[in-house]
C-alpha positions in Angstrom: -52.2 -11.5 -15.9 -53.3 -9.4 -13.0 -55.4 -7.8 -15.3 -57.4 -10.8 -16.4 -57.3 -11.8 -12.5 -58.8 -8.9 -12.1 -61.2 -9.2 -14.6 -61.9 -12.5 -13.7 -62.5 -11.8 -9.8 -65.3 -8.8 -11.4 -67.1 -11.6 -13.2 -67.1 -13.8 -9.9 -68.4 -10.9 -8.3 -70.7 -8.9 -10.9 -72.1 -11.3 -13.4 -72.2 -14.3 -10.1 -73.1 -12.2 -7.2 -70.3 -14.0 -5.8 -69.4 -12.8 -2.2 -66.2 -11.9 -1.2 -64.5 -14.5 0.6 -66.2 -17.2 -2.1 -64.4 -15.4 -4.9 -61.0 -15.6 -3.1 -61.6 -19.0 -2.9 -62.5 -19.0 -5.9 -59.4 -17.6 -7.4 -57.3 -19.8 -5.4 -58.7 -23.1 -6.3 -56.8 -22.0 -9.8 -53.4 -21.9 -10.6 -51.5 -18.8 -11.7 -50.8 -19.8 -15.2 -54.8 -20.2 -15.6 -54.7 -17.0 -17.5 -52.5 -18.7 -20.0 -54.2 -22.5 -20.3 -55.8 -23.5 -23.8 -59.5 -25.4 -23.5 -58.1 -28.7 -24.0 -55.2 -27.8 -21.1 -58.1 -26.8 -18.8 -60.2 -29.3 -19.1 -56.4 -31.9 -18.6 -56.4 -29.9 -15.3 -60.3 -30.2 -13.9 -59.7 -34.6 -14.1 -56.5 -34.3 -13.0 -57.7 -33.2 -9.8 -61.0 -34.7 -9.9 -59.2 -38.1 -10.2 -57.5 -37.5 -7.3 -57.5 -39.3 -4.6 -55.8 -37.1 -1.6 -58.0 -34.4 -1.9 -61.2 -32.9 -0.1 -64.4 -33.4 -2.0 -65.3 -29.9 -0.5 -61.6 -28.6 -2.2 -63.7 -30.6 -5.3 -66.3 -28.7 -4.9 -65.2 -25.8 -5.2 -62.4 -26.4 -7.6 -66.1 -27.4 -9.8 -66.5 -24.0 -9.8 -64.0 -21.8 -9.8 -63.3 -24.1 -13.2 -67.0 -23.6 -14.1 -67.4 -20.0 -14.3 -63.5 -19.8 -15.7 -65.2 -21.6 -18.6 -67.4 -19.6 -18.8 -66.0 -16.0 -18.7 -63.9 -17.3 -21.6 -66.2 -19.1 -23.4 -66.2 -21.8 -23.3 -68.4 -25.2 -23.0 -67.8 -26.6 -19.5 -71.3 -29.6 -19.2 -69.9 -31.4 -16.8 -71.9 -32.0 -12.9 -70.3 -31.4 -9.6 -68.7 -33.9 -8.2 -70.5 -35.0 -4.7 -69.8 -33.3 -1.4 -69.4 -35.5 1.7 -71.7 -33.4 4.4 -70.0 -33.3 8.1 -72.4 -32.8 10.7 -72.4 -28.7 11.9 -70.8 -29.0 15.5 -72.7 -26.6 17.3 -71.4 -25.3 21.0 -72.1 -27.7 24.2 -74.7 -25.5 26.5 -72.0 -26.5 29.7 -69.0 -25.1 27.6 -71.7 -21.9 26.5 -71.5 -21.4 30.9 -68.0 -21.8 31.5 -67.0 -19.3 28.6 -69.1 -16.9 30.4 -67.9 -17.4 33.1 -64.2 -16.3 32.0 -64.9 -14.0 29.7 -63.2 -10.5 31.6 -63.7 -8.1 29.0 -67.8 -5.6 28.1 -67.0 -5.8 24.9 -66.5 -9.9 24.5 -69.0 -10.7 26.1 -71.7 -8.2 24.4 -70.2 -9.7 21.0 -70.5 -13.1 22.2 -73.9 -12.7 23.7 -74.8 -10.5 20.8 -73.8 -13.4 17.9 -75.7 -16.2 20.1 -79.3 -14.4 20.2 -79.6 -14.0 16.4 -77.4 -17.0 15.4 -75.8 -14.7 12.7 -72.7 -15.1 10.5 -69.6 -13.7 12.2 -69.1 -11.6 9.3 -72.5 -10.3 9.6 -71.2 -9.5 13.1 -67.9 -7.9 12.6 -69.2 -5.6 9.5 -72.8 -4.2 12.1 -72.2 -0.8 12.8 -73.9 1.5 15.6 -76.9 2.3 13.7 -77.9 -0.5 12.4 -79.0 -1.6 16.2 -82.0 -0.4 18.0 -81.5 -1.0 21.0 -85.3 0.4 22.0 -86.4 -1.5 19.9 -84.7 -4.9 20.0 -83.8 -5.3 16.6 -80.6 -5.6 14.7 -80.2 -4.5 10.6 -78.1 -6.7 8.9 -77.0 -6.0 5.7 -74.5 -6.9 2.9 -75.1 -10.0 3.4 -74.0 -13.1 1.3 -77.1 -13.5 0.1 -77.3 -10.0 -1.1 -80.4 -9.5 0.8 -80.7 -7.3 3.9 -82.4 -8.7 7.0 -84.3 -6.9 10.0 -83.8 -10.0 13.6 -84.9 -9.4 16.9 -82.4 -9.9 19.6 -82.9 -11.3 22.9 -83.4 -8.7 26.0 -79.5 -10.3 28.0 -77.4 -9.5 24.9 -79.4 -5.9 24.9 -77.9 -5.7 28.0 -74.5 -6.5 27.5 -74.2 -4.2 24.5 -76.0 -1.7 26.3 -72.7 -1.7 29.5 -70.2 -2.0 26.3 -71.9 1.0 24.5 -72.4 3.1 27.4 -68.2 2.6 28.3 -67.4 3.2 24.2 -65.6 7.1 23.9 -64.6 6.9 20.4 -66.3 8.1 17.8 -66.1 4.4 15.3 -68.9 3.4 13.5 -68.9 -0.1 14.1 -70.3 -2.0 16.3 -67.4 -3.7 17.6 -63.9 -1.8 18.2 -60.2 -2.6 18.1 -58.2 -0.2 19.1 -55.1 -1.8 16.8 -57.5 -2.0 13.8 -60.8 -0.4 14.2 -63.3 -2.5 13.4 -63.1 -6.1 14.4 -61.5 -8.1 12.5 -62.7 -12.6 11.8 -58.9 -13.0 13.3 -59.2 -11.0 16.2 -62.6 -12.9 16.9 -61.3 -16.2 16.4 -57.9 -15.4 18.5 -60.4 -14.4 21.6 -62.9 -16.9 21.8 -59.2 -19.4 21.5 -57.8 -17.3 24.3 -61.4 -17.9 26.6 -61.1 -21.5 25.8 -57.7 -22.1 27.1 -58.4 -20.3 30.4 -62.4 -22.1 30.9 -60.2 -25.6 30.0 -63.2 -26.4 27.4 -62.3 -27.5 23.7 -61.7 -25.0 21.1 -64.9 -22.8 19.5 -65.1 -20.7 16.1 -66.8 -17.7 14.9 -69.3 -20.1 12.9 -70.6 -22.5 16.3 -71.8 -19.8 17.1 -73.9 -19.3 14.6 -75.2 -23.0 14.0 -75.8 -23.2 18.1 -78.4 -20.6 18.1 -79.9 -22.8 14.5 -79.3 -26.4 16.9 -80.7 -25.1 20.3 -83.7 -23.3 18.1 -84.5 -26.4 16.4 -84.1 -28.0 19.6 -86.9 -26.4 21.8 -89.0 -28.2 19.2 -91.6 -24.7 19.1 -89.7 -22.0 16.7 -91.0 -21.9 12.7 -89.0 -23.9 10.5 -89.1 -20.7 8.7 -89.4 -17.5 10.6 -85.3 -19.7 11.8 -84.5 -19.4 7.5 -85.2 -15.7 8.0 -83.3 -14.8 10.8 -80.5 -17.0 9.7 -80.5 -15.5 6.0 -80.6 -18.4 4.0 -81.8 -17.7 0.5 -83.1 -22.0 0.2 -85.1 -23.4 3.2 -83.2 -26.8 2.2 -80.2 -25.3 4.1 -82.1 -24.5 6.8 -83.6 -28.1 7.0 -79.8 -29.3 8.1 -80.2 -28.3 11.2 -82.9 -31.1 11.6 -81.0 -33.9 9.9 -77.9 -33.0 11.5 -79.5 -32.5 15.5 -78.6 -35.5 18.3 -80.8 -33.8 20.6 -83.6 -34.3 18.3 -82.5 -37.3 17.2 -81.9 -38.8 21.0 -85.6 -37.5 22.3 -86.9 -39.1 19.6 -84.9 -42.5 19.9 -86.0 -42.5 23.4 -89.9 -42.2 22.8 -90.1 -44.4 20.1 -87.3 -47.1 20.8 -88.9 -50.2 21.0 -87.6 -52.7 23.6 -87.1 -56.8 23.2 
């Protein structure tokens, strides 16, 4: 069974070009005995899960692709449409909470990390995987590699973020190639990043902030400025489809409120 699981994992990574994290999620949607399925049993499992009322639409969407790709790997027919997914509104961080967060950060590394993340809008994994050689401090550019969309990109970095990264790197005495280093595990991990954010949020007395909210905050504030090119934002964020970037307009409450105040009729 482990051999088949590894072959299926390679199919998802190699043939379907899925990211490691996505591959792990999809495999996790399938039961351990799926490799013993017949085609009929696989379809029975699929419809039983899709008809459940105690699971989320996101789970059902992931399950759909997990079963679809599994059937494709097996050479079985799968012609069903994916279920609809409820689109939750993106939740950026309020600027007041960002400022409160800055006030309590007592580590040069953590401040540099959060500043660089906020000013590039990169995915958390992209920031944590970045190497020192990827950041050109003189040009103010960050090379982002091994991305979710399999397309490397170069993004500009704000001078304020560069200043804090310079201060942090000037005190580094190790030879670790990663931009953000942890003594415990060399490269700072995703769980480590979440933990430090939780620590500072408690210290600042604000709501919990996740690493991904840093990315959403960049995209939301870019759009809220009203003078940023959406196609430039698409390239900075590394979206493969402009429709994904357009969600920052659809769910931007600042833009909605500004338009409402300007256009709301008087009665």
